[in-house]
N, C-alpha and C positions, 0 to 999 in steps of 0.2 A: 623417838623417830622410828616409824614403822619401816618394814622392808622395802616398800615401794619408794618412799622418799629417800631412803638411804641409797638405793640403786640409782635414782635420779641425781642425787648429789655426787655419787661416784662418776656417773656418766658426764656430768657437768665439769668435773675436774679432769677427767681422762677422755675427753672427746676425740683425741687422736686415734683411738682404736676404731671408732665408728668411721672417721674420715679415711683411715687406712683401708678398712674393709670396702668402702665405696670406691676408692681409687683402684684397689685390686680387682673388684668386680667389673669395673669399667674397662680396665686393661685386659681382663680375660675376654670380655665381650668383643673388644676391638681386635684382639689377637686372633679371633676366629673368623674375621672378615678378610678374605684375600684381597679385596679391592682396597681396603684401608691400608693393609700392609704394602701393597704395590705403590701406593702414593706417599710413602715415607712414614708409615705408621710405626715402624720399628723405632724411629727416632722419638716419636711422640710417647710411645710406651716407656722407652728408656728415660725420657725426661720426667715422666710422671713418677716412675718408680725410684729413680736415682736422685732427682732434685726436689720434686714436689713433696714426696713423703718425708725426707729428712727436714725440709723446711717446715712442714706442718708439725713435725715432732718438736722442733726448736720453738715454734710459736706456742704450742700447747704447754711445754715444760720449760719456759724461759726462766723460771726461778731457780732451776738447778744450777750448780756451779758450772762456769763456762767450759772448763776442761772436760768435765763429765758429759756435758751436753755435746761438745764437739766429737768426742769419742763415740758416743751413741749415734750421732748423726752420720759419722763415717761408716759405722757398722751397718746402718740402715741403707746407705748408698751401695755398699758391697752386697747386701741382701737383695737390693733392687736389681743389680746386674744378674744375680743368680736366678731370681724369680722371672725376669724377662727371658732368660735363656730357657726356662721351662715353659713359659706361656707361648712364646713365638715358635711356630714350627721350624724345624731345622732348615727346610728348603727356603724359607723366607728370611733367614738370618743373613744379613750382610755386614752389619757393624759388630754384632756380638762376638763373633770369633776373634776380632781384633782387640776386644776388651778383656779377654780372659786373663792375660798377664797382669793387668791392673787390679782385677778382682783378687787374684792370688796374692799379689803383693800387699794389697789392703788387708786381707785376712791374716797374713803373716804378721804385719805390723800390729794389728789389733790383738792377735794372740800374744805377742810379746808384751804389749801394754797390760793385758789381763794377767799374764804371768807375773809381771812386776807387782801389780796390785795384790795378787794372791799371796805372794811371798811376804809383802809388807803386812798384810792382814794376819797371816799365820804367825809371823814374828810378834805382832802386837798382841794377839790373843794368847799366845803361849808365854808371854812375858810374865804373867802372873799379877801385874799391877794395872792392867787395862780395865777401864770401866765400860759399861754398856754404851754410854754416850760417846765415848772416845772411839770405840770400834764402829759404831753406827756412823759417826761423822767421817771417819777416814775411809771406810769401805763403801759407804752409800747404802748399806743394808738397813732395812727397817729395824727398830729397836728389838722387836721380838726375835728376829733372826740373829742379831748381834748377841742377845742374851743366850740363845741356843749355842752359838759359836763358843762363847765363854764357858758354858757348861760342858761342852764337848772337850775343850782344851783342858779343863780341870780334870775330867775323866781320864784323858790320855796321860796327863802328868801323874795322876794317882797310880795308874797302871804301870807306868814306867818306873816309878819309885818302888812299887811292889815287886816288879821283876828284878830290879837291881838288888833288892834285899835278899832274894832267894839264892 
């Protein structure tokens, strides 16, 4: 497979990124139109960034585990509120100031979930009995990254044992 066909195959599997770029470009263009914003454009931009983008993600990656898909979709919705706040001029924002608490709450919840996953993966990698497949399955990391995580854990265990002997 040459480079062009590999890129096309990747784009076919990950079409979400092109769709996200199109939605973002459209939202940027509409956010620059004061007439559009005066006619309820803020709601349309929020709907695109907070509903359409997560739904497109779920549609593209529907084979992922449901829990992982829901967490990533929620993160994209929080990102949508943040991006909308940057795209829409402050003078035209009427709804966004009222959504800041929800975005903050969402980010805190997502950070706690990620912290829990991080702790579980660190425990698994430092257990000494984990395999690449097990780490990859539990963390959602690609096998190459899982292998690197296990190599790093092995290094830190070796260094800790070396320091304890001194």
